[in-house]
C-alpha positions as CSV (number, residue, x, y, z in Angstrom):
1,X,-19.3,6.0,0.7
2,X,-20.9,8.7,3.0
3,X,-19.0,11.8,3.4
4,X,-18.8,10.6,7.3
5,X,-17.0,7.3,5.9
6,X,-20.2,4.6,6.4
7,X,-20.8,2.7,3.6
8,X,-24.7,2.8,2.6
9,X,-27.1,0.0,2.6
10,X,-27.4,0.6,-1.4
11,X,-23.9,0.7,-2.1
12,X,-23.8,-2.9,0.3
13,X,-26.5,-4.5,-2.1
14,X,-24.9,-3.2,-5.3
15,X,-21.6,-4.9,-4.4
16,X,-23.3,-8.0,-3.3
17,X,-25.1,-8.1,-6.3
18,X,-22.0,-7.7,-8.4
19,X,-19.8,-10.4,-6.6
20,X,-23.2,-13.0,-7.0
21,X,-23.3,-12.3,-10.7
22,X,-19.3,-12.8,-11.2
23,X,-19.6,-15.7,-9.1
24,X,-22.5,-17.2,-11.5
25,X,-20.8,-16.0,-14.8
26,X,-17.5,-17.3,-14.0
27,X,-18.9,-20.9,-13.1
28,X,-21.2,-20.9,-15.9
29,X,-18.6,-22.5,-18.3
30,X,-17.3,-25.1,-16.2
31,X,-14.1,-23.0,-14.5
32,X,-14.4,-20.2,-12.0
33,X,-12.9,-17.3,-13.8
34,X,-10.4,-14.7,-11.9
35,X,-12.6,-11.7,-11.4
36,X,-10.6,-8.0,-11.5
37,X,-11.7,-4.7,-10.1
38,X,-10.3,-1.6,-11.8
39,X,-10.2,1.9,-11.7
40,X,-10.0,2.0,-15.7
41,X,-13.3,2.9,-17.8
42,X,-13.9,3.7,-21.6
43,X,-10.8,3.1,-23.5
44,X,-8.7,2.2,-21.1
45,X,-10.8,-0.6,-19.6
46,X,-10.8,-2.0,-23.6
47,X,-7.7,-2.0,-23.2
48,X,-7.5,-3.8,-20.4
49,X,-9.5,-6.3,-21.6
50,X,-7.2,-7.1,-24.8
51,X,-4.8,-7.8,-22.5
52,X,-6.0,-10.0,-20.2
53,X,-7.7,-12.0,-23.5
54,X,-4.4,-13.3,-23.8
55,X,-4.0,-15.1,-20.1
56,X,-4.5,-18.7,-20.2
57,X,-7.6,-18.5,-18.1
58,X,-10.8,-16.9,-18.1
59,X,-10.8,-13.4,-16.3
60,X,-13.9,-10.9,-15.7
61,X,-13.2,-7.6,-15.6
62,X,-15.3,-5.0,-13.7
63,X,-15.2,-1.1,-13.5
64,X,-15.5,-0.1,-10.1
65,X,-16.0,4.1,-11.1
66,X,-14.8,6.6,-9.3
67,X,-14.1,5.3,-6.0
68,X,-12.4,2.4,-5.9
69,X,-12.0,2.3,-1.9
70,X,-15.9,3.1,-1.6
71,X,-16.5,-0.1,-3.7
72,X,-13.9,-2.3,-2.3
73,X,-15.2,-1.3,1.3
74,X,-18.7,-2.6,0.2
75,X,-17.9,-5.4,-1.3
76,X,-15.4,-6.6,1.7
77,X,-18.3,-6.0,3.9
78,X,-20.6,-8.2,1.8
79,X,-18.0,-11.0,1.7
80,X,-18.2,-10.5,-2.3
81,X,-14.4,-9.2,-2.5
82,X,-12.5,-9.4,-6.2
83,X,-10.0,-11.4,-7.0
84,X,-7.5,-8.7,-8.1
85,X,-7.7,-5.3,-7.7
86,X,-6.3,-2.5,-9.7
87,X,-6.0,0.9,-7.9
88,X,-4.2,4.0,-7.8
89,X,-3.5,4.7,-4.7
90,X,-0.5,3.0,-3.0
91,X,-1.8,4.4,0.8
92,X,-4.5,2.2,0.1
93,X,-2.3,-1.1,-0.1
94,X,-0.8,-0.7,3.3
95,X,-4.1,0.0,4.6
96,X,-5.7,-3.0,3.5
97,X,-2.5,-5.0,4.1
98,X,-2.7,-3.7,7.4
99,X,-6.4,-5.1,8.0
100,X,-5.3,-8.3,6.7
101,X,-7.5,-7.7,3.7
102,X,-4.7,-8.8,0.9
103,X,-2.7,-11.3,0.4
104,X,1.2,-11.1,-0.4
105,X,2.3,-11.3,-4.4
106,X,5.5,-11.8,-6.3
107,X,6.4,-10.0,-9.6
108,X,7.5,-12.1,-12.4
109,X,11.6,-12.1,-12.7
110,X,11.1,-9.8,-15.9
111,X,9.9,-6.9,-13.9
112,X,11.8,-4.0,-12.3
113,X,10.6,-0.2,-11.4
114,X,12.6,2.9,-10.7
115,X,14.0,3.1,-7.3
116,X,11.6,3.9,-5.0
117,X,8.5,2.7,-6.1
118,X,8.6,-0.6,-5.1
119,X,9.0,0.3,-1.3
120,X,5.6,1.9,-1.5
121,X,4.1,-1.1,-1.9
122,X,5.7,-3.3,1.3
123,X,4.1,-3.9,4.6
124,X,5.6,-6.0,7.2
125,X,8.5,-7.0,5.2
126,X,6.4,-8.8,2.5
127,X,5.4,-7.1,-1.1
128,X,1.1,-6.8,-1.0
129,X,1.1,-5.3,-4.6
130,X,2.9,-4.5,-8.2
131,X,2.7,-1.6,-10.2
132,X,1.1,-2.2,-13.7
133,X,0.8,1.1,-15.2
134,X,2.5,4.5,-14.4
135,X,1.4,8.2,-15.3
136,X,3.9,11.0,-15.8
137,X,2.4,14.0,-14.5
138,X,4.9,16.6,-14.8
139,X,3.7,17.8,-18.0
140,X,2.7,21.2,-19.7
141,X,0.3,20.9,-23.2
142,X,0.0,23.2,-25.8
143,X,-0.2,23.5,-29.9
144,X,2.6,24.8,-31.7
145,X,0.9,27.3,-33.3
146,X,-0.7,29.0,-30.6
147,X,2.6,28.9,-28.2
148,X,5.8,28.7,-30.9
149,X,8.2,29.3,-27.5
150,X,8.3,27.2,-24.4
151,X,8.9,28.7,-21.2
152,X,12.3,27.1,-19.8
153,X,11.9,28.2,-15.9
154,X,9.2,29.0,-13.4
155,X,10.2,32.8,-13.7
156,X,9.5,32.6,-17.5
157,X,6.4,31.1,-17.1
158,X,5.0,33.5,-14.6
159,X,6.7,36.4,-17.0
160,X,4.8,34.5,-20.1
161,X,1.7,34.4,-18.3
162,X,1.7,38.0,-17.2
163,X,2.4,39.1,-20.6
164,X,-0.4,36.8,-22.3
165,X,-2.6,37.9,-19.5
166,X,-2.6,41.2,-20.1
167,X,-3.5,40.8,-23.7
168,X,-6.3,38.2,-22.8
169,X,-7.8,41.0,-20.6
170,X,-7.8,43.5,-23.7
171,X,-9.2,40.6,-25.6
172,X,-6.3,40.5,-27.9
173,X,-5.7,36.9,-27.3
174,X,-6.5,33.9,-25.7
175,X,-5.9,32.9,-22.0
176,X,-2.3,31.8,-21.2
177,X,-3.6,28.6,-18.8
178,X,-6.5,26.5,-18.4
179,X,-7.1,24.8,-15.4
180,X,-9.6,22.4,-14.1
181,X,-10.0,23.8,-10.6
182,X,-13.4,21.8,-10.3
183,X,-11.0,18.9,-9.9
184,X,-9.1,19.3,-6.8
185,X,-6.7,16.3,-7.6
186,X,-5.5,18.9,-10.5
187,X,-4.2,21.7,-8.2
188,X,-2.7,18.9,-5.8
189,X,-0.9,17.9,-9.3
190,X,0.6,21.5,-9.3
191,X,1.4,21.5,-5.6
192,X,3.4,18.5,-5.7
193,X,5.3,19.5,-8.7
194,X,6.2,22.9,-7.1
195,X,6.9,21.3,-3.9
196,X,9.1,18.6,-5.1
197,X,11.0,21.4,-7.1
198,X,11.8,23.4,-4.3
199,X,12.5,21.3,-1.5
200,X,12.7,17.4,-2.5
201,X,13.3,16.1,1.1
202,X,10.0,18.0,2.6
203,X,8.0,16.3,-0.3
204,X,9.2,12.7,0.9
205,X,8.7,13.7,4.7
206,X,5.3,14.6,4.2
207,X,4.5,11.7,2.1
208,X,6.2,9.8,5.1
209,X,3.4,11.2,7.2
210,X,6.5,12.8,9.5
211,X,6.5,16.4,7.5
212,X,5.3,19.8,8.9
213,X,2.5,21.3,6.9
214,X,3.2,24.5,8.2
215,X,6.9,24.4,7.7
216,X,8.8,26.9,5.4
217,X,8.9,24.4,2.5
218,X,4.7,24.2,2.4
219,X,4.8,27.9,2.5
220,X,6.8,28.3,-0.2
221,X,5.6,26.5,-2.5
222,X,1.9,28.2,-1.9
223,X,3.7,31.4,-2.2
224,X,5.0,30.3,-5.7
225,X,1.5,29.0,-6.6
226,X,0.3,32.5,-5.3
227,X,2.4,34.1,-7.7
228,X,0.9,32.5,-11.2
229,X,-2.6,31.7,-10.2
230,X,-3.2,35.3,-8.7
231,X,-2.0,37.2,-12.3
232,X,-5.2,38.9,-13.8
233,X,-6.1,37.2,-16.7
234,X,-4.3,34.1,-16.1
235,X,-7.4,31.9,-16.8
236,X,-10.0,31.7,-19.1
237,X,-13.1,33.6,-17.2
238,X,-10.9,34.0,-14.1
239,X,-10.8,31.9,-11.0
240,X,-14.2,31.4,-10.2
241,X,-14.7,30.2,-13.7
242,X,-11.6,28.0,-13.3
243,X,-13.1,26.4,-10.3
244,X,-16.1,24.9,-12.1
245,X,-13.9,23.8,-15.0
246,X,-13.0,20.1,-15.0
247,X,-10.4,18.6,-16.0
248,X,-11.2,17.5,-19.7
249,X,-12.9,20.9,-20.4
250,X,-9.8,22.4,-19.6
251,X,-8.1,20.7,-21.9
252,X,-10.9,21.2,-24.2
253,X,-10.2,24.8,-24.1
254,X,-6.7,24.4,-25.6
255,X,-6.8,21.7,-28.2
256,X,-10.1,22.8,-29.3
257,X,-11.9,25.6,-28.8
258,X,-8.1,27.4,-28.5
259,X,-9.5,29.9,-26.2
260,X,-6.6,29.2,-23.7
261,X,-2.9,28.5,-24.7
262,X,-1.4,26.2,-22.1
263,X,-3.0,23.2,-19.6
264,X,-0.4,21.7,-17.1
265,X,-1.6,17.7,-16.4
266,X,-0.1,14.2,-16.9
267,X,0.4,12.0,-20.1
268,X,-2.8,10.6,-20.1
269,X,-4.0,14.1,-21.2
270,X,-3.0,12.6,-24.8
271,X,-6.3,10.5,-24.7
272,X,-8.2,13.5,-24.2
273,X,-6.9,15.4,-27.1
274,X,-7.5,12.3,-29.3
275,X,-11.2,12.3,-28.2
276,X,-11.5,16.4,-28.6
277,X,-9.1,18.2,-30.5
278,X,-10.2,19.9,-33.9
279,X,-8.0,20.2,-36.7
280,X,-4.7,18.1,-37.9
281,X,-2.3,20.1,-35.5
282,X,-0.9,17.6,-32.5
283,X,-0.6,19.1,-29.2
284,X,3.1,19.0,-27.8
285,X,4.1,18.7,-24.3
286,X,7.0,20.3,-22.1
287,X,8.3,19.4,-18.6
288,X,6.6,20.9,-16.0
289,X,9.1,24.4,-15.5
290,X,11.5,24.4,-12.6
291,X,12.8,27.3,-10.4
292,X,16.1,25.9,-10.7
293,X,18.7,25.6,-13.4
294,X,18.1,21.9,-14.1
295,X,15.2,19.8,-15.6
296,X,13.1,19.6,-12.2
297,X,11.5,16.9,-10.1
298,X,9.5,14.3,-12.2
299,X,5.7,13.3,-10.7
300,X,4.9,10.4,-11.5
301,X,1.6,8.2,-10.5
302,X,0.6,4.6,-11.2
303,X,-1.9,1.9,-11.1
304,X,-1.4,-1.2,-8.9
305,X,-2.8,-4.6,-8.7
306,X,-3.3,-6.3,-5.5
307,X,-4.7,-9.7,-4.1
308,X,-7.7,-10.1,-1.9
309,X,-7.0,-12.6,1.0
310,X,-9.7,-15.3,-0.2
311,X,-8.5,-15.0,-4.1
312,X,-8.2,-17.7,-6.3
313,X,-6.0,-17.5,-9.0
314,X,-5.4,-13.9,-7.8
315,X,-1.6,-14.4,-7.4
316,X,-1.0,-16.3,-10.9
317,X,-2.6,-13.4,-12.7
318,X,-0.7,-10.6,-10.8
319,X,2.5,-12.3,-11.6
320,X,1.7,-12.5,-15.2
321,X,0.7,-9.0,-15.1
322,X,4.4,-8.2,-14.5
323,X,5.9,-10.1,-17.4
324,X,7.3,-8.0,-20.0
325,X,4.8,-9.2,-22.7
326,X,1.8,-9.0,-21.0
327,X,0.9,-5.5,-21.6
328,X,1.7,-5.2,-25.2
329,X,-1.1,-5.2,-26.7
330,X,-1.8,-2.0,-25.2
331,X,1.4,-0.5,-25.8
332,X,0.8,-1.4,-29.5
333,X,-2.6,0.4,-29.3
334,X,-1.1,3.5,-27.8
335,X,-2.1,5.3,-24.6
336,X,0.0,3.0,-22.7
337,X,3.4,3.8,-20.2
338,X,4.6,1.2,-18.2
339,X,6.5,1.3,-14.8
340,X,8.6,-1.8,-15.6
341,X,11.9,-0.7,-16.6
342,X,12.5,-4.2,-18.4
343,X,10.4,-3.6,-21.3
344,X,12.5,-2.3,-24.4
345,X,11.7,1.2,-25.4
346,X,11.3,0.1,-29.2
347,X,8.2,-1.7,-27.7
348,X,6.2,1.9,-27.7
349,X,4.4,2.3,-30.8
350,X,3.9,5.7,-29.7
351,X,7.0,7.8,-29.7
352,X,5.6,10.7,-27.1
353,X,5.2,7.8,-24.3
354,X,8.4,6.2,-25.4
355,X,10.1,9.6,-24.4
356,X,8.2,9.8,-21.4
357,X,9.4,5.9,-20.6
358,X,13.1,7.2,-21.2
359,X,12.6,10.0,-18.7
360,X,11.2,8.0,-15.9
361,X,13.9,6.2,-16.3
362,X,16.6,8.8,-16.3
363,X,18.7,10.6,-13.4
364,X,15.8,13.0,-12.7
365,X,14.5,12.9,-9.3
366,X,11.3,10.8,-8.9
367,X,8.8,11.2,-6.8
368,X,5.3,9.0,-6.4
369,X,2.0,11.4,-6.4
370,X,1.9,12.9,-2.9
371,X,-1.8,13.1,-2.2
372,X,-2.1,9.1,-3.1
373,X,0.4,8.4,-0.5
374,X,-1.5,10.2,1.9
375,X,-3.8,8.6,4.5
376,X,-7.5,8.0,2.9
377,X,-9.0,10.7,5.2
378,X,-6.6,13.1,4.0
379,X,-6.7,12.3,0.2
380,X,-9.7,14.8,-0.5
381,X,-11.8,12.5,-2.4
382,X,-14.5,12.6,0.3
383,X,-14.6,16.3,0.2
384,X,-12.7,17.0,3.4
385,X,-8.7,16.7,2.7
386,X,-6.3,17.9,0.7
387,X,-8.5,19.0,-2.0
388,X,-10.9,21.0,-1.2
389,X,-8.3,23.0,1.1
390,X,-6.1,23.6,-2.6
391,X,-9.6,24.9,-3.8
392,X,-10.1,27.3,-1.4
393,X,-6.4,28.3,-1.7
394,X,-6.8,28.9,-5.4
395,X,-10.3,30.6,-4.8
396,X,-8.3,32.8,-2.3
397,X,-5.6,34.1,-4.6
398,X,-7.9,34.4,-7.6
399,X,-10.5,36.7,-6.0
400,X,-7.9,39.1,-4.6
401,X,-7.1,37.6,-0.7
402,X,-3.4,38.7,0.0
403,X,-1.0,36.0,-0.8
404,X,0.4,35.9,2.8
405,X,-3.4,35.8,4.3
406,X,-4.2,32.9,1.8
407,X,-1.2,30.8,2.7
408,X,-1.9,30.8,6.3
409,X,-5.5,29.9,6.1
410,X,-4.2,26.9,4.1
411,X,-1.4,25.7,6.0
412,X,-3.7,25.9,9.4
413,X,-6.3,24.1,7.4
414,X,-3.7,21.6,5.9
415,X,-2.1,20.7,9.5
416,X,-5.4,20.5,11.0
417,X,-6.7,17.7,8.2
418,X,-3.1,16.0,8.7
419,X,-3.6,15.9,12.3
420,X,-7.3,14.4,12.0
421,X,-5.9,11.6,9.4
422,X,-3.0,10.8,11.3
423,X,-1.1,12.1,8.4
424,X,1.1,14.5,10.0
425,X,2.2,16.9,12.9
């Protein structure tokens, strides 16, 4: 999809060709396969194929690449929509449902998710999607030998970053933080964790598109981020270098080259660690530090399965995916966190994800990823929404712009983007 939101002729031709090839492949064996378009690639794609290999009917899985929204819009216009899609943005589910692209789905009786998550997939009193994979997005990773004592609060994290940053400036140690600021979603994940901790009601209001992007809660959140991000020596190579650093490279800086001590991101960081770490030492994680005395908010993301309106066999497949045993091959292989609270914790072969699943079922305040709930023009994936605004803010505070001026500029941009997307006041 072009920056202006138009689907290119090339994208249409690719989508139409993919749809035709899928139909031919599905019919060659005498029975039509169910086609599933997914956001996953690499190891995750392989694991999901292992999952659907146990489904009693043929399933053809297609990776839609980085922008599944553009892929699905092109396929819809070409008349070759897949039967099922798995995507990470509940905002798209309700948008597609409003356009009547989707049909309602029903989960199995073995399906239950944490309070609030299921409501994100409802439209006109009907359910149009089910959660099939979760992400715990409130974690900071490090090697125990590099950071023997974990900060237990936001103030402790700031103090530690100041101390380690001073050493790093003198060449006496690694940078305290790595950050993949070239990927705007990394910065919004920081923003969401701080906002949900400081002002959970404001977080929920912004997610519901009736919050104030220039209000006190947003300003306080940006002030807190500026307090940390503006520390001299906080990031390897400074803020300008961080803005050229992608997420995977930020993890490598901690677990491979060891030029930084801590990196914040979700449980899927473990997959990157598995590919790039050096030596036998296993990284560990701690919860994103809270400003208060409690454990702070818990931000979760996830992938949701939907069925397109003209699908054949898609509803049955989605119902099957919500059975407690459907994802057992992926659970046993590791690298999977289920949103389904009926799955026994003992099914997790990976003790780290077993603990993360336990946290998601605990009493903590749980909030779904804010940027994934925003209207499509505001998400930032097209280069004009919240992601680049947060990158501009990061550039300001790491380049010496006064925090109050950087905050004013960012909140003004956020409010304008929300108005343009009909996503806020």
